[in-house]
N, C-alpha and C positions, 0 to 999 in steps of 0.2 A: 801592771805588766801583761802583755798579751799571752793568751793561753797557747801553748806550743803544741800542735797536733803531730809533730814529728815523734813524740815519745809513745803515745798509745797505739795499739792496732786500731785503724780507722776503717770502718765499713760503711760504705755508701749503699743505701738500700732505696729502691723505688717504692712508691706507695702501693702499687699493684703486686710487688713481691711480698711486701710485709702484710697486706690485708687482702681479703677476697673482694676484688673490684671488677670481676668478670661481667656481671650484669651492667654495671656502669660503663664499662669499656664497650660494650655492645651498643648502648645508647650513643656513645661518641662516634663509633664506626657507622652506625646506620642513620643517626638523626643529625649528627654534626655537634660542633663545639658549643653553640648557644644552648641546644637542648641539654647537653651534659652539664654546663654550668648552672643552668636553672634547676636541674635535679639535685645536684650536689649541694647548693644553697638551700633548697627546700628541705633536704634531709640531713643537714649538717649536724643535727643532735641525734641522729640515728647511729648507733655504734656499729662499725664494720666488723664482719667476721674475720677470724684469723686467716692469713694467707699462708702460702707454701713455705716462706722463709721466716715465719713468725717464731717458731720454736727455736731455730738457730739463733735469731737475734736475741731473743729472751735469755738463752743459755750464755751467749757471749757477754751480755750486760751482767750476768751473775758473777763474772769473774772479778768485777770491781769490788766485790765484798770480800775477797780472799786475802788482800794486803793492802797497805796504805798506797795511796796514789792510784790512778785510773789506768787500768791495762787495756781497756777498750773503749772507743767512742763510736757511736752509731749515728750517722747522719742521714736524714731523709733527703734523697736527691730525686726530684720529681719534676715532671713537665707540667704539673698543675700550676695554676696561678695562685697568688695569694688569696684571691677571692674564693677559690674552690678548695682551699687547703684546710678550712676549719674542721671539717669532718674528720680529716686525718689526724689533726692534733687532739681533737676530742676523743678519738678512739685510742690514741697513745696514752692519754690521760687515764681513760677507763681501765685499760690493762696495766697501768702503773709501770709503763716502760720508761726507763731513765734515758729518754731521748729529748734533747733540748735544742738541737740544731737542725737546720734545714736549708736546702738550696731549691727554690722554686723557680723554674726557668721560664714559666709561662708559654710553654710550647717549643722553646728553643732547645737545641741539643744540650745534653748534660755533660758530655765528655770534656769540654774545655774547663769545667770547674773541678775535675777530679784532682788535678795537681795542686790547685789552690787549697784543697782540703787535705792534701798528703794522703790520699786514699790508698789503702792497701788491697781492699777487695770491693768490687762494685757488683751488685746484683740487681737485675731489672728483667721485666717481662718484654721490654721493648728492644727488638733485635738491633735496629740501627744504632741506639745508644750503646749496646753492649759491643757491637762490631767496632765502633769508633774508639771505645775504651781499649779494646784488644789491640787495635792498630797503634794506639798511643802508648803501648807497653804496660798496661795495667792488667792485673788478674781480674777478670770479668766473666760472668756467666749469665746466660739467659735462662731465667727460671721457667720451668715447665709448669704452666697453670692448669687448672681444671680439677685438681685434687689436692687435699691437704691432709697428708697422712698424720695420724696422731703419733706423737713422740713423747713417751713417758720420761721425764727427766730423772736421770740417776746421779746427777751431780758431776757428770763428765760429758764434755762436748766430743762428739764423734764425727769425723770428717773423712770422707773416702774420695780418692782421686783415681782416675784412669791415668795411664802411663803416657803413651805415645800422643803428641799433640796436646797434652795437658801439663803434666810435670816435665816431660821431655819434649824435644822439638819433633817436627813431623817427618824428618828424613827417612826414618825406618818404616813409618807407616806408608810413605810414598812407594817404597820398594814392594811393600806387601800388595798395595792396590794395583800396581802396574806389572808386577812380575810373579806374583802369587806366593803361597805359604812356604814352598820349599826354598825359593830364592830368599825370602825374608829370614827364615831360620838359618840358612848358611851365612848370610850376611851378619847376623847377630852373633853367631858362634865365632866367626872369624874376627870379629871386632869386640869380643867380650872384655878385653882389657882397655878399650878406647872409650872414655866417658861420652855420653850423648850431650849435646848442647841443651841449654835450658829452654824449657817451654814456657807458656804464659804463666803457669802457676808455681814455677820454681821458687821465685822470690817469696811468694806467699807461704810456701811450705817452710822456707827458711825462717820467716817471721814467726810462724807457729812453733818451730823448734826452739826459737829464742825464748819464747813464753814458757815452753815446757822446761827449758834449762833453769828457770827461776825457782823450780820446786825441787825438793831433795832427791826424789827418785821417780821412776816411771809410775809406780803405784799411786804416788801422791799427785801426779800431774792432772790438772783438770781437763786436759785435751788429749784425745787419742786419735791417731791417724791410721789410715789403711790405703794400701795400693791395691786396687781392684782392676786387673787388667786381663785382656784376652791373650796376652803372651803366655807361653808355656815353655818347658825345657825344649831346646837348649837356650832360648831367648831370655830366660829368667835372669841368667848370670850377669848380662850386661846391665840390666836395670838395677840389680843389687849393687853392683860395683860403681855405677854412676852415682847413686845416692851416698855411697861410702866416700866417693871422691869428693862430693859436695860437703861432706861433714854434717849431714843430716840423717835422720832416721824416719822410718815409718814403723809404727808399733806392730802392725800386722800387714801381711802381703798375701794376695790370692792371685795365682796364676792359673787362669780358668780354661785357656786353650779352646775358647769358643763357647763354653757353657754359659748359660744365661746368668746375668749378674744379679737378678732380683733377689733370690733367696739368700745369697751371701750378704747382700747389702742389708737385708731385713735382719739377719742373724747378727750382723755387726751392730745394728741399731744406729745407722748413720743419721745425723741431723741433716746432712746434705751430701750429695754425690755429684762430682764434676766429671763430665765425659764430652768428648768431642763430637759424638754422633748422636742424633736424636733417636736413632734405631735402638740405642742402649738407654738413653736418658728417659724417654717417654715411658717405656714398660716399667722402669725402676721407680718412676714418679708415683705409681700406684702404692708403693711400699714405703718410700722415703723421699723427702724433698730432693729434686734433681735439678741440675742446670746444665745447659749445653755451652761449651766453650767454643766460640767461632775460631776459624783459622785466621791468622793475620793475613792481611791483603798480600796476594802473591804467594802464599804459603799452603794453598789447599792441595793436599796430597792426591786428591781425586783427579786433579787436572794434570795434563802433561805439561 
């Protein structure tokens, strides 16, 4: 009988999000594919350093030890060819990661394979693949590379989300960008009882909530979530009531009103933070792993 990927949470991860491949990526950019392939084959027994999403993946895989049946599957989804992939698999084995499946596209786009693998979350450092995933309706984030913050495991996965254009749609963000803070605040106050539409990560949050519900109480849940948003009163009310209407919860919420998110994310101990703006994600990446969520095609609130 075929293994059904509809049951576990499926995370698709690129090799460059899982491991530190920045030097190798520079070889590809500066010297071309042939030089990159030659380098990877020559060094295929050299173990790669941990990348920005390594701690998140390791923590998610740890959920499979908590109860019978697998809660999570992680699949390497890479533009590498089979010939250049052995270094990745050797590194997976070195770190004892329970990853046995891969989609190696040999330079072709990854997005067409996300549905075939029932992917719930896709993480990559390659923006075109992430953009295509978002346009296809998948929760996807472009990992900010260049730093790999240490994350001391405490037995609980911690995930932080921005609100507008991540959990929620970008309509309110559009008002802020084009009409300013006062107009945004008044719009949100007047529509406090009207739920916002779902953003790219709404379904993923609901999937996480389903996993949380399998444990007896909040204290015993292996996953803790946080909303970390630039919203402040009175715009907080609509966000809270929207989540309530969806029937999901976040365990913590921070309405920062423009205050920097770095310190809060560090104090929360996030394994990863999802935000729609690089201006927030890049500074945060020095404290916690961070990913930018692109706007779906035609939904960029910055544009008229």
